[in-house]
C-alpha positions in Angstrom: 67.0 194.6 118.5 69.8 195.4 120.9 73.1 193.4 119.5 76.2 193.2 121.8 79.8 192.8 122.1 81.0 190.8 124.8 84.7 191.4 126.4 85.9 189.3 129.4 88.1 191.5 132.1 89.1 191.8 135.3 89.2 195.8 135.5 91.8 195.8 138.4 91.1 198.5 138.2 89.5 200.0 135.3 92.1 202.3 133.0 92.0 204.2 130.1 93.6 201.3 128.1 90.1 199.8 129.1 88.3 202.5 128.0 89.7 202.8 124.7 89.2 199.0 124.0 85.4 199.1 125.0 85.1 202.1 122.4 87.0 200.4 119.8 85.0 197.3 120.2 81.7 198.9 119.7 82.9 201.4 116.7 84.3 198.4 114.7 81.2 195.9 115.3 78.5 198.6 115.5 77.4 196.8 118.5 74.3 198.7 120.8 75.3 197.1 123.9 79.0 196.2 125.7 78.5 193.6 128.1 81.7 192.5 130.2 82.5 189.3 131.7 84.4 190.2 135.1 86.0 188.6 137.3 84.7 189.1 141.3 86.8 189.7 144.2 89.8 187.4 142.9 91.3 187.6 139.9 92.9 184.9 137.6 96.9 185.3 138.6 95.4 184.2 142.1 95.2 187.8 143.7 92.7 189.4 145.6 91.4 192.3 143.3 92.5 195.7 144.7 89.0 196.9 144.7 85.8 194.8 145.1 83.5 193.7 142.2 81.2 196.3 143.1 83.0 199.1 143.0 85.0 197.7 139.8 81.7 197.0 138.1 80.7 201.0 139.3 84.3 201.8 137.4 83.5 200.1 134.4 79.8 201.3 133.6 80.9 204.6 134.1 83.8 204.0 131.6 81.8 203.1 128.9 80.7 199.0 129.5 76.7 198.6 129.0 76.6 195.9 131.5 78.7 193.6 134.0 78.2 189.8 134.4 79.9 188.4 137.1 82.7 185.8 136.0 82.3 183.3 138.6 85.1 182.3 140.7 85.4 178.8 139.7 86.1 180.3 136.2 88.0 183.1 137.3 90.6 181.7 139.7 91.8 179.5 137.3 94.6 178.6 134.6 94.3 180.3 131.4 92.7 177.6 129.5 89.9 177.2 131.6 89.7 181.3 132.3 88.8 181.7 128.7 86.7 178.7 128.7 84.3 180.0 131.3 84.6 183.6 130.2 83.7 182.4 126.4 80.6 180.5 128.0 79.4 183.3 129.8 79.6 185.7 126.8 77.8 182.9 124.7 75.2 182.6 127.4 74.4 186.6 127.4 73.4 186.5 124.0 76.4 188.6 122.3 77.4 188.4 119.0 80.8 189.0 118.9 84.4 188.6 121.8 86.3 191.4 121.8 89.9 191.1 123.6 92.7 193.3 123.4 96.2 191.1 121.9 99.9 192.4 121.4 99.4 190.6 117.5 95.7 191.1 116.3 96.5 189.2 113.3 97.8 185.9 114.9 96.5 183.3 113.0 95.0 181.3 115.7 93.6 178.3 113.6 96.9 177.3 112.5 97.8 176.9 116.2 94.9 175.2 117.1 95.4 172.5 114.0 98.4 171.6 115.7 97.9 170.9 119.0 99.1 167.9 120.2 96.1 165.0 121.2 98.6 163.6 124.1 98.1 165.7 127.3 101.0 164.2 128.8 103.1 166.3 126.1 103.4 169.5 128.7 104.2 167.4 131.8 107.2 167.3 132.9 109.2 168.7 136.4 111.9 170.5 135.0 110.1 173.2 133.0 106.5 174.8 133.4 103.3 173.7 131.5 103.2 176.8 130.1 106.9 176.8 128.4 106.7 173.7 127.2 102.9 174.2 125.1 104.4 177.5 124.0 107.9 175.9 122.5 106.1 172.9 121.0 103.7 175.3 119.0 106.4 177.0 118.1 108.2 173.9 116.7 104.8 173.3 114.9 104.2 176.3 113.5 106.7 179.0 113.9 104.3 181.2 115.6 105.5 182.5 119.0 102.8 182.4 121.7 104.8 183.7 124.7 102.8 186.8 125.5 100.2 187.2 128.4 97.0 188.5 125.5 98.3 186.6 123.1 98.2 183.4 125.0 94.6 184.3 126.3 93.7 185.3 123.0 94.4 181.9 121.7 92.5 179.8 124.4 89.4 182.1 123.7 89.7 181.2 120.4 90.0 177.8 121.0 87.3 177.7 124.1 84.7 179.5 121.1 85.6 176.8 118.4 85.3 174.0 120.8 81.8 175.2 121.4 80.7 175.1 117.7 81.9 179.0 117.1 78.9 180.7 118.3 80.6 184.1 118.7 82.7 186.2 116.1 86.3 187.1 117.3 87.6 190.5 117.7 91.1 191.1 118.4 92.2 194.7 119.0 95.8 195.5 119.4 96.2 196.9 122.7 97.1 200.6 123.5 100.1 201.6 124.7 101.9 200.0 127.2 102.8 196.1 127.5 100.9 194.0 130.2 103.4 193.1 132.5 104.8 196.9 132.3 105.3 198.1 135.9 106.1 202.0 135.5 104.0 204.6 134.4 105.4 206.8 131.6 105.6 210.4 132.3 104.4 211.7 128.8 101.7 209.2 128.3 97.8 208.5 129.1 97.9 204.4 128.6 99.5 202.0 131.6 99.6 198.7 132.1 97.0 197.3 135.3 100.0 196.1 136.8 101.9 199.9 136.9 98.8 201.1 137.8 98.1 199.1 140.9 101.5 199.7 142.0 101.0 203.3 141.7 98.1 203.4 143.9 99.5 201.6 146.4 102.0 203.8 146.0 99.5 206.6 146.8 101.2 208.2 143.9 98.0 210.6 142.6 99.5 212.3 140.3 100.8 209.1 138.3 97.1 207.3 138.5 95.1 210.3 137.6 97.0 210.5 134.4 96.2 206.9 132.9 92.7 206.3 134.7 89.1 207.8 134.5 88.0 210.1 137.3 85.8 207.6 138.7 88.1 205.0 139.0 90.6 207.5 140.5 87.9 208.4 143.0 87.5 204.9 144.1 90.8 204.3 144.4 91.4 206.9 146.5 88.7 205.7 148.7 89.2 202.5 149.1 89.0 199.8 151.2 92.2 197.9 148.8 92.8 194.3 149.5 96.4 192.8 148.8 97.5 189.0 149.5 99.5 190.7 152.7 95.9 191.1 154.2 95.6 187.3 154.0 98.9 186.3 154.7 98.6 185.9 158.6 95.2 183.8 158.0 97.1 181.8 155.4 100.0 180.9 157.1 98.1 179.8 160.4 96.1 177.5 157.9 99.4 175.7 156.5 101.2 175.4 160.0 98.3 174.1 161.8 96.8 172.0 158.7 98.3 168.2 158.1 99.3 167.7 154.7 96.7 165.4 154.1 94.1 167.7 154.6 95.8 170.4 152.3 96.5 168.1 149.2 92.4 167.5 149.5 92.2 171.5 147.7 91.5 172.0 144.3 95.6 171.8 142.2 97.1 171.0 145.4 99.1 167.9 143.9 103.4 166.9 143.4 103.9 167.1 146.9 103.4 171.0 146.7 101.5 171.3 150.1 105.0 170.3 151.8 106.8 173.1 150.5 104.1 175.6 151.1 103.9 174.5 154.5 107.5 174.3 155.0 107.9 177.9 153.6 105.4 179.2 155.8 107.3 178.6 158.3 109.8 181.1 157.6 108.4 183.6 155.8 107.0 186.6 157.4 105.1 188.4 154.5 103.3 187.1 151.8 106.0 188.1 149.4 109.1 186.4 151.0 106.5 182.9 150.9 106.3 183.2 147.4 110.2 183.9 147.3 110.6 180.5 149.1 108.2 178.2 147.4 109.5 179.6 143.6 111.1 177.0 141.8 111.4 176.7 137.6 108.3 174.2 137.7 106.2 176.5 139.5 105.2 180.0 138.4 104.1 182.8 140.8 101.0 182.9 139.1 100.1 179.1 139.8 101.5 179.2 143.6 99.3 182.2 144.0 96.1 180.6 142.9 97.5 177.4 144.9 97.7 179.9 147.9 94.0 180.9 146.9 92.7 177.4 146.6 94.0 176.8 150.3 92.7 179.9 151.7 89.3 179.7 150.2 89.5 175.6 150.8 88.7 175.0 147.2 87.8 171.7 146.8 87.7 170.1 143.1 84.3 169.1 142.9 83.4 173.0 143.3 85.9 174.3 140.6 83.9 173.9 137.2 84.4 176.7 134.8 81.2 176.1 133.5 79.2 179.3 134.5 75.4 177.9 136.2 73.9 181.0 136.7 74.3 184.9 135.3 75.4 187.4 138.5 74.2 191.2 137.4 77.1 193.4 138.7 75.8 196.6 137.4 74.5 198.4 134.1 73.8 201.5 132.5 70.5 202.3 131.1 71.4 200.3 127.6 72.6 197.3 129.8 69.4 197.5 131.4 67.3 197.2 128.0 69.4 194.8 127.1 68.6 192.7 130.3 64.6 193.2 129.7 65.3 191.9 125.7 67.4 188.6 126.5 65.8 187.5 129.9 63.5 185.3 128.5 66.3 183.6 126.4 69.0 182.8 128.1 69.0 179.4 129.6 70.7 180.4 133.1 69.3 181.9 135.9 69.6 185.8 135.9 70.8 186.8 139.5 69.8 190.3 140.3 69.7 190.1 144.1 71.6 187.4 146.0 69.2 185.4 148.5 69.9 182.4 150.8 68.9 180.0 148.0 71.9 181.4 145.9 73.8 181.4 148.6 73.4 177.8 149.9 73.4 176.6 146.4 74.9 177.6 142.9 76.6 181.0 144.7 78.2 178.9 147.8 81.6 179.1 146.2 81.2 183.0 145.0 80.1 183.6 148.3 82.9 182.0 150.4 85.1 184.4 148.3 83.0 187.6 149.4 83.0 186.3 152.6 87.2 186.4 152.9 86.8 190.1 152.0 84.1 191.2 154.1 85.8 189.9 157.2 88.7 192.5 156.0 86.6 195.3 155.3 83.4 194.9 156.3 81.3 195.5 153.2 79.3 192.7 152.9 79.7 191.3 148.9 76.6 189.4 147.8 73.7 188.7 150.3 71.1 191.7 149.6 73.7 193.4 147.1 71.5 195.1 143.8 73.2 195.8 140.9 75.3 199.2 140.7 73.4 202.1 138.2 74.8 204.8 136.5 72.8 207.1 135.1 74.3 208.3 131.2 75.0 211.4 132.6 77.7 210.4 134.6 79.4 208.3 131.9 82.6 208.5 130.4 82.5 210.5 127.2 85.6 209.0 124.8 86.3 210.4 121.4 88.4 207.9 119.2 91.8 208.7 117.0 
């Protein structure tokens, strides 16, 4: 009986730190299979993924992951707590025993933090600070624990989501290898870099730097492209904001508190997405939240379709071991396993993800959903990694 460890990821793109995490998760748990719940064509920070979901699944399986399942857009394109909720639910649905995740402080006392959450949700609702700042400040006052680094925050929400599901998963926090999550540069003598730094080097076509911090398959894929950024979508978003009535804009998911007026005004004077972000930024709104709101507007995301709970299991890629695991669990899982998207999926549970994919297809000409089948990587083509 194969045992699986799950990882919730974006792999934007898959780099050496990810490969190290996959190998460590397998070593420390003794798992036979690594299952990744991976964001599709849009990621949690409200950005289009640099490579499409099929290319990223290919890189992940080549880098040591055994099975890649798409984290639906309704969970992937969400604030941290809902992103975590969707990811933990998906990993649980895939019959995984463990959940491994990278964090800056693997010894953090999640139980203590969870025990001090307030009952009143309005505790963190003010207009002079972000929700995240208020949330982190409150927990520090209550527990003395500082929760302000990206992966620590996600780790806490993974633990919280797992607790609320009845603790189906054994949690395995792993110390991050190398640079911090938000570092923007690649060290000249290092084999590890943040995904932020890797993306920057890729867009600058600094291939020597990229080569030092990513596996060979990732390097080949980012050099091949096509690569997509927010700037590619800016003309469409700008037209939508300038031509749309504010009453229509506010019908979209999380377009609240009058932000639609601010977005509309900024679009008039901004000739790039970067300039637009600078124009709308306030103390109340983080860049990440604003990017997600821009994505909701671009794809016309309606509140009713943004439930983070997965309703299907979309297979994007696998190794021979991953395929064997799928065969083992296919009669046990309670959600439909989707290996090929058909018209019923497109018009039904997959409608939102199909819409996200269509946006990318409009730019690249590469179909993202209908008829696509999982990427399979032979064992001979996979990364063999020795851990220190």
